[in-house]
N, C-alpha and C positions, 0 to 999 in steps of 0.2 A: 460638397456641403450636404447634398441630398443623402448620400450614403452615411455620412456622419450623423445626420439627424435621425435617420432610420435606426442606426445602431444604438444611439442614445435612448431613443424611444423604446426599443425592444428591451434593452437592458433595464431601463426604469420599470417597465411593465413587469418583467420577470422578477425583479427584486421585490416589487410591491406584492406580487402574488405569493412569493415565498414568505413575506412577512405575515401574510394572513394565515399561514399554516400553523396550527397550535404546537405541533411537535417540533417545529423548526425554531420558532421564536415565540414562546408563550408570553413573554413579558409585554408583547405588543398587542395582545388581544383587546386591550381597552382602547386601542386606536383604530379599530376596524372600520369605523364609519369614515374617518379621515382617509384611511387607506383606500376604501372603495371609491371615494371621490377622486383620489389621485389616479387610480386605475382608469376610471372613466375619462379623465383628462388626458392621460397618456395614450389611451386607445384613440381618442379623438385626434390628438396631435399626430399619431401614427398614420391615420387615414388621410389627414390633410397633407402631411409630408409626402405620402405615396401619390396622392392626386397631383400635387404640384410638381414633384420630381419626375413623375412618369407621364405627365400630360402629353408630352411630345413623342412618347414611345408607344408603338402599337401593341406591344406585348402586355402592357398594363391595363388596357381596356378603357383608359381615360381620354383618349384622343377624341376631340370634338364634343366633349361633355361641357355643359354650362355650369355656372356656379350653383344654380338650383339643383342640378343633377348631383353635384358633389355633396351639397348639404344634405340631400336625401340619404346619402350613405351614412350620415352621422346619426340618423334617427334611431336605428336599432341599437348601436352601442350605448348611446345616451340613455335610451329607455331602459336598457338592461342595467346600466349603472344606477339610475334612479330607483328602479325596482329593488336592486340589491341593497342600496342604501336604506330604503324604507323597511325592507324585510329585516335587515340587520338591526336597525334602530328598534323595531318592534320586539325582536328577540332579546336584545339587551335590556329593554324596559321590563319585559316579562321576567327575565332572569334576575334583574335587580329587585323586583317586587318579591320574588320567591326568597331571595337571600335576606331581604329585610324582614319578611315574615318569620323566616327561620331564626334570625338573630333575635327578634322580639320574643319568640317562643322560648329560646334558650335563656334570655334574660329573666323572663317570668319564672321559668323553672328554677333557675339559680336563686331567685329571690324567695320563692316558696320553700326551697330546700334550706336556705339560710334562716328563714323564720321558724321552720320546724326544729332546726338545730338549736336556735335561741330559746324556744319554748321548752324543749326537752332539757337543756342545760339549766334553765331556771327552776324547773320542777325538781331536778336532781339536787340542785343546791339548796332549795328550800326544804326538801325532804331531809337532807342531812342536818340542816339547822334545827328542824323540829325533833328529829329522832336522837341526834347525838349532842346537840347543844341546848336542848330544852328551850327552844324559842317560845313555845306557848306559855312558859312561866316567866318570861322576861317582861320588864316594864318599859315605858317609853324612854326612860333615861339610860337604858342599857344599850351599850354599843352594838350588841347583837341585834336588837330591835331596829336600830338605825340602819344597820347593814341590810337587814331583810327589807325594810321599807325602800331603801335606795335601789336595791336590785329589782323590786317590784315596779317602781316608777320607771326605771330604765327600760325594762322589758316591755311594759305596757305602752310606752311611747314608740317603741319600735315595731310591735306586732300589729297585724290587721285585726279587724273586728272579730272574725271567727276564732282566732287564737286567743284574743283577749277574753272571749267567753270562757275559754278553758282556764285562763288564769283566775278569773273571778270565781269560777266553779271550784277550783282547787282551794282558793282562800276560804270559800264558804264551807266546803267539806271539812277543812282542817280547823275551822273555827277562828281564822285570822281576819276574816272580812270585817268583823266588828271593831277591830282595833288598828290593823295595819294600814288601812286606807285612810284613816283619820289624819288630816293635815298633809296628805300626800300631794305632790306637785305632778300633775299629769298633762302638762302643756303639750298639745298636739296629738294626744293619744286618740286612737280610733276606737270609739265605743258605740258605733252605730248598731242599734238593735240589741245591745248587750243587756241582759237581765241583771240589774244591780239591786234587786229587791232586798231590803233589810240592811244594806251596807252602811257603814259609818263613815260618812264623808265630811265629818266635822272639820271646818276650816281647811278643807281641801282646795287646791288651786285648780279649778275646772274652766278657767276663762277661755282657753283655746281648744278645749276637748270637743270632739265630734260626738254629740249625744242624740242625733236624729233617730227617732223610733226606739230610743233606749227605755227600759222599764225601770222607773225610779220609785216604785211603791215602797212605802215605809222607810225610805232612805233619810238619814239624818244629814241635811244640808246646812244646818245652822252654822253661820259664820263662814260658809264656803264662798269662794270667789267664783261667781258665775253670773252671766248676763241673763236678762229676762228672755232674750231671743233663744238662748240655749234651752231654757226651761220649757219654752213653748214648743220646741222641737221634740221633746220627750213624748213617748207614747202614753205613759201613765205616771201620775204623781200622787196617787191615792195613798193617804196616810203618811205622806212625806213631811218632814220638818223643813220649812223654807229657810233661806239664808237669814231672814230677819227674826227667826225663832218661832214664827207662827206655824200652826199646822196648815197643811195645804188647803183643806176645806175652809178654814177660817180666813186664810189669805185670799181665797177665791171669792168669798162673800164680800170681804172688804173691797176687793177690786171691783166687783159688780156695783157696790154702793157708790164708789167713786165715779164710775162711768155714768151711772144714772143721775148722779148729782150734777155732772157736767151737762147732761142733756136737759 
């Protein structure tokens, strides 16, 4: 039985060590922690079996040894197993963190690339509509106008604030910001810090648009769907027409009068 136990322990230990070798069995790399524990247990069992089986033999060196003496023999392999386990766990954690950071960076890069492509495609499409389809001469009932507005709304809901600045600048430079944004639905669009000065947002749906620090000077917001909280987040509303049709300055005075009346 002693011989059989020794053989089994040796074979198990050898097999587990082989499993740790990347070139031999790469698919088991994720199980290194469990493997190290198993190696420690196998080495412990090996020493115990050696001690028990060879206690009566002089050649083993275990004759006359107490249980405490035998237990002391286990300290080194157990300590090595624990150290190996902790080191491996630390290495795995560090490697996982590096892989997560790399994956996050790749996702961000892919998203930036996709947004750049979407912006460029929009600019190309709109340029074609302006140059080849006379978009600037179309009226609101023209299907061409509807197509251009739909494309604008779609791309602005997808892009971040920096690229939406490019969209607004393009519309302004091409003379479309005074008409194309009128009545547009921009639910969820990121317009943080975007300069919308002079834009026609008549009856536009801005309820869920992010307008923090946006510049809304001389913007026509009459009939627009927008909350007071959104307006308060804007950087400037000088000269803007408010949703109720009042000029911003008149609206501000009436608001102050109401607050003073309550006090």
